[in-house]
PQR file with spaces between the fields and no chain letter, atoms N, CA, C, O and H, PARSE charges and radii, in Angstrom:
ATOM       1  N    MET     1       0.839   -1.186    0.000 -0.4000 1.5000
ATOM       2  CA   MET     1       0.000    0.000    0.000 -0.0000 2.0000
ATOM       3  C    MET     1       0.882    1.247    0.000  0.5500 1.7000
ATOM       4  O    MET     1       1.856    1.319    0.750 -0.5500 1.4000
ATOM       5  N    SER     2       0.549    2.221   -0.831 -0.4000 1.5000
ATOM       6  CA   SER     2       1.365    3.429   -0.930 -0.0000 2.0000
ATOM       7  C    SER     2       0.973    4.443    0.143  0.5500 1.7000
ATOM       8  O    SER     2      -0.143    4.435    0.662 -0.5500 1.4000
ATOM       9  H    SER     2      -0.241    2.163   -1.440  0.4000 1.0000
ATOM      10  N    LYS     3       1.925    5.311    0.452 -0.4000 1.5000
ATOM      11  CA   LYS     3       1.686    6.355    1.443 -0.0000 2.0000
ATOM      12  C    LYS     3       1.167    7.605    0.751  0.5500 1.7000
ATOM      13  O    LYS     3       1.482    7.854   -0.413 -0.5500 1.4000
ATOM      14  H    LYS     3       2.832    5.318    0.030  0.4000 1.0000
ATOM      15  N    SER     4       0.379    8.383    1.461 -0.4000 1.5000
ATOM      16  CA   SER     4      -0.038    9.692    0.966 -0.0000 2.0000
ATOM      17  C    SER     4       1.082   10.683    1.237  0.5500 1.7000
ATOM      18  O    SER     4       1.703   10.652    2.299 -0.5500 1.4000
ATOM      19  H    SER     4       0.123    8.181    2.406  0.4000 1.0000
ATOM      20  N    LEU     5       1.339   11.566    0.272 -0.4000 1.5000
ATOM      21  CA   LEU     5       2.394   12.565    0.406 -0.0000 2.0000
ATOM      22  C    LEU     5       1.793   13.895    0.831  0.5500 1.7000
ATOM      23  O    LEU     5       0.826   14.375    0.239 -0.5500 1.4000
ATOM      24  H    LEU     5       0.835   11.591   -0.591  0.4000 1.0000
ATOM      25  N    ILE     6       2.384   14.483    1.871 -0.4000 1.5000
ATOM      26  CA   ILE     6       1.988   15.815    2.327 -0.0000 2.0000
ATOM      27  C    ILE     6       3.224   16.695    2.238  0.5500 1.7000
ATOM      28  O    ILE     6       4.278   16.346    2.769 -0.5500 1.4000
ATOM      29  H    ILE     6       3.169   14.093    2.352  0.4000 1.0000
ATOM      30  N    ILE     7       3.098   17.844    1.563 -0.4000 1.5000
ATOM      31  CA   ILE     7       4.214   18.776    1.424 -0.0000 2.0000
ATOM      32  C    ILE     7       3.897   20.022    2.242  0.5500 1.7000
ATOM      33  O    ILE     7       2.843   20.636    2.075 -0.5500 1.4000
ATOM      34  H    ILE     7       2.242   18.128    1.131  0.4000 1.0000
ATOM      35  N    VAL     8       4.825   20.389    3.130 -0.4000 1.5000
ATOM      36  CA   VAL     8       4.670   21.590    3.959 -0.0000 2.0000
ATOM      37  C    VAL     8       5.841   22.525    3.683  0.5500 1.7000
ATOM      38  O    VAL     8       6.841   22.114    3.095 -0.5500 1.4000
ATOM      39  H    VAL     8       5.681   19.890    3.266  0.4000 1.0000
ATOM      40  N    GLU     9       5.718   23.794    4.110 -0.4000 1.5000
ATOM      41  CA   GLU     9       6.734   24.773    3.738 -0.0000 2.0000
ATOM      42  C    GLU     9       7.986   24.749    4.609  0.5500 1.7000
ATOM      43  O    GLU     9       9.034   25.222    4.169 -0.5500 1.4000
ATOM      44  H    GLU     9       4.905   24.128    4.587  0.4000 1.0000
ATOM      45  N    SER    10       7.916   24.218    5.823 -0.4000 1.5000
ATOM      46  CA   SER    10       9.098   24.269    6.684 -0.0000 2.0000
ATOM      47  C    SER    10       9.448   22.899    7.258  0.5500 1.7000
ATOM      48  O    SER    10       8.563   22.100    7.564 -0.5500 1.4000
ATOM      49  H    SER    10       7.064   23.834    6.180  0.4000 1.0000
ATOM      50  N    PRO    11      10.750   22.634    7.402 -0.5600 1.5000
ATOM      51  CA   PRO    11      11.185   21.348    7.974  0.2800 2.0000
ATOM      52  C    PRO    11      10.702   21.126    9.406  0.5500 1.7000
ATOM      53  O    PRO    11      10.502   19.981    9.812 -0.5500 1.4000
ATOM      54  N    ALA    12      10.513   22.189   10.172 -0.4000 1.5000
ATOM      55  CA   ALA    12      10.037   22.038   11.552 -0.0000 2.0000
ATOM      56  C    ALA    12       8.628   21.452   11.583  0.5500 1.7000
ATOM      57  O    ALA    12       8.294   20.678   12.480 -0.5500 1.4000
ATOM      58  H    ALA    12      10.675   23.119    9.842  0.4000 1.0000
ATOM      59  N    LYS    13       7.809   21.819   10.613 -0.4000 1.5000
ATOM      60  CA   LYS    13       6.444   21.297   10.575 -0.0000 2.0000
ATOM      61  C    LYS    13       6.418   19.821   10.203  0.5500 1.7000
ATOM      62  O    LYS    13       5.481   19.113   10.571 -0.5500 1.4000
ATOM      63  H    LYS    13       8.080   22.448    9.884  0.4000 1.0000
ATOM      64  N    THR    14       7.427   19.341    9.480 -0.4000 1.5000
ATOM      65  CA   THR    14       7.442   17.919    9.128 -0.0000 2.0000
ATOM      66  C    THR    14       7.558   17.059   10.382  0.5500 1.7000
ATOM      67  O    THR    14       6.904   16.021   10.484 -0.5500 1.4000
ATOM      68  H    THR    14       8.189   19.915    9.181  0.4000 1.0000
ATOM      69  N    LYS    15       8.383   17.483   11.332 -0.4000 1.5000
ATOM      70  CA   LYS    15       8.537   16.717   12.577 -0.0000 2.0000
ATOM      71  C    LYS    15       7.228   16.667   13.355  0.5500 1.7000
ATOM      72  O    LYS    15       6.831   15.614   13.853 -0.5500 1.4000
ATOM      73  H    LYS    15       8.914   18.327   11.248  0.4000 1.0000
ATOM      74  N    THR    16       6.562   17.815   13.453 -0.4000 1.5000
ATOM      75  CA   THR    16       5.296   17.884   14.186 -0.0000 2.0000
ATOM      76  C    THR    16       4.247   16.996   13.543  0.5500 1.7000
ATOM      77  O    THR    16       3.554   16.247   14.232 -0.5500 1.4000
ATOM      78  H    THR    16       6.885   18.670   13.049  0.4000 1.0000
ATOM      79  N    LEU    17       4.129   17.078   12.219 -0.4000 1.5000
ATOM      80  CA   LEU    17       3.109   16.291   11.530 -0.0000 2.0000
ATOM      81  C    LEU    17       3.418   14.802   11.563  0.5500 1.7000
ATOM      82  O    LEU    17       2.499   13.987   11.659 -0.5500 1.4000
ATOM      83  H    LEU    17       4.692   17.686   11.660  0.4000 1.0000
ATOM      84  N    LYS    18       4.706   14.425   11.484 -0.4000 1.5000
ATOM      85  CA   LYS    18       5.058   13.002   11.562 -0.0000 2.0000
ATOM      86  C    LYS    18       4.652   12.421   12.913  0.5500 1.7000
ATOM      87  O    LYS    18       4.179   11.287   12.988 -0.5500 1.4000
ATOM      88  H    LYS    18       5.452   15.087   11.406  0.4000 1.0000
ATOM      89  N    ASN    19       4.837   13.193   13.970 -0.4000 1.5000
ATOM      90  CA   ASN    19       4.422   12.727   15.298 -0.0000 2.0000
ATOM      91  C    ASN    19       2.909   12.616   15.394  0.5500 1.7000
ATOM      92  O    ASN    19       2.388   11.703   16.035 -0.5500 1.4000
ATOM      93  H    ASN    19       5.222   14.114   13.909  0.4000 1.0000
ATOM      94  N    PHE    20       2.210   13.534   14.766 -0.4000 1.5000
ATOM      95  CA   PHE    20       0.750   13.579   14.861 -0.0000 2.0000
ATOM      96  C    PHE    20       0.076   12.554   13.950  0.5500 1.7000
ATOM      97  O    PHE    20      -0.874   11.886   14.357 -0.5500 1.4000
ATOM      98  H    PHE    20       2.633   14.276   14.245  0.4000 1.0000
ATOM      99  N    LEU    21       0.570   12.431   12.713 -0.4000 1.5000
ATOM     100  CA   LEU    21      -0.104   11.588   11.726 -0.0000 2.0000
ATOM     101  C    LEU    21       0.399   10.152   11.693  0.5500 1.7000
ATOM     102  O    LEU    21      -0.346    9.244   11.324 -0.5500 1.4000
ATOM     103  H    LEU    21       1.342   12.974   12.382  0.4000 1.0000
ATOM     104  N    GLY    22       1.649    9.935   12.073 -0.4000 1.5000
ATOM     105  CA   GLY    22       2.180    8.581   12.085 -0.0000 2.0000
ATOM     106  C    GLY    22       2.816    8.175   10.766  0.5500 1.7000
ATOM     107  O    GLY    22       3.101    9.013    9.910 -0.5500 1.4000
ATOM     108  H    GLY    22       2.254   10.672   12.373  0.4000 1.0000
ATOM     109  N    GLU    23       3.035    6.866   10.619 -0.4000 1.5000
ATOM     110  CA   GLU    23       3.802    6.323    9.500 -0.0000 2.0000
ATOM     111  C    GLU    23       3.012    6.147    8.209  0.5500 1.7000
ATOM     112  O    GLU    23       3.605    5.846    7.173 -0.5500 1.4000
ATOM     113  H    GLU    23       2.803    6.185   11.315  0.4000 1.0000
ATOM     114  N    GLU    24       1.700    6.324    8.238 -0.4000 1.5000
ATOM     115  CA   GLU    24       0.914    6.105    7.018 -0.0000 2.0000
ATOM     116  C    GLU    24       0.996    7.274    6.040  0.5500 1.7000
ATOM     117  O    GLU    24       0.456    7.198    4.937 -0.5500 1.4000
ATOM     118  H    GLU    24       1.219    6.569    9.079  0.4000 1.0000
ATOM     119  N    TYR    25       1.674    8.364    6.440 -0.4000 1.5000
ATOM     120  CA   TYR    25       1.856    9.519    5.565 -0.0000 2.0000
ATOM     121  C    TYR    25       3.340    9.785    5.363  0.5500 1.7000
ATOM     122  O    TYR    25       4.145    9.604    6.277 -0.5500 1.4000
ATOM     123  H    TYR    25       2.114    8.426    7.336  0.4000 1.0000
ATOM     124  N    SER    26       3.693   10.216    4.155 -0.4000 1.5000
ATOM     125  CA   SER    26       5.048   10.664    3.862 -0.0000 2.0000
ATOM     126  C    SER    26       5.013   12.187    3.840  0.5500 1.7000
ATOM     127  O    SER    26       4.300   12.779    3.029 -0.5500 1.4000
ATOM     128  H    SER    26       3.039   10.362    3.413  0.4000 1.0000
ATOM     129  N    ILE    27       5.775   12.823    4.722 -0.4000 1.5000
ATOM     130  CA   ILE    27       5.725   14.273    4.874 -0.0000 2.0000
ATOM     131  C    ILE    27       7.083   14.847    4.485  0.5500 1.7000
ATOM     132  O    ILE    27       8.112   14.433    5.018 -0.5500 1.4000
ATOM     133  H    ILE    27       6.354   12.342    5.380  0.4000 1.0000
ATOM     134  N    GLU    28       7.083   15.805    3.553 -0.4000 1.5000
ATOM     135  CA   GLU    28       8.309   16.413    3.046 -0.0000 2.0000
ATOM     136  C    GLU    28       8.198   17.929    3.123  0.5500 1.7000
ATOM     137  O    GLU    28       7.103   18.486    3.053 -0.5500 1.4000
ATOM     138  H    GLU    28       6.247   16.141    3.121  0.4000 1.0000
ATOM     139  N    ALA    29       9.360   18.599    3.270 -0.4000 1.5000
ATOM     140  CA   ALA    29       9.406   20.060    3.278 -0.0000 2.0000
ATOM     141  C    ALA    29       9.736   20.566    1.878  0.5500 1.7000
ATOM     142  O    ALA    29      10.541   19.963    1.168 -0.5500 1.4000
ATOM     143  H    ALA    29      10.250   18.147    3.327  0.4000 1.0000
ATOM     144  N    SER    30       9.118   21.663    1.487 -0.4000 1.5000
ATOM     145  CA   SER    30       9.372   22.230    0.163 -0.0000 2.0000
ATOM     146  C    SER    30      10.605   23.124    0.151  0.5500 1.7000
ATOM     147  O    SER    30      11.101   23.461   -0.924 -0.5500 1.4000
ATOM     148  H    SER    30       8.463   22.152    2.063  0.4000 1.0000
ATOM     149  N    MET    31      11.106   23.511    1.300 -0.4000 1.5000
ATOM     150  CA   MET    31      12.275   24.387    1.384 -0.0000 2.0000
ATOM     151  C    MET    31      13.549   23.576    1.442  0.5500 1.7000
ATOM     152  O    MET    31      14.639   24.143    1.516 -0.5500 1.4000
ATOM     153  H    MET    31      10.703   23.236    2.173  0.4000 1.0000
């Protein structure tokens, strides 16, 4: 099963979202 990709503007937000959403999402920073 593939992961959903979420792109946010700052690397700090990736850490917060990874903790909140878990491993089923792939979260990357655009900067």
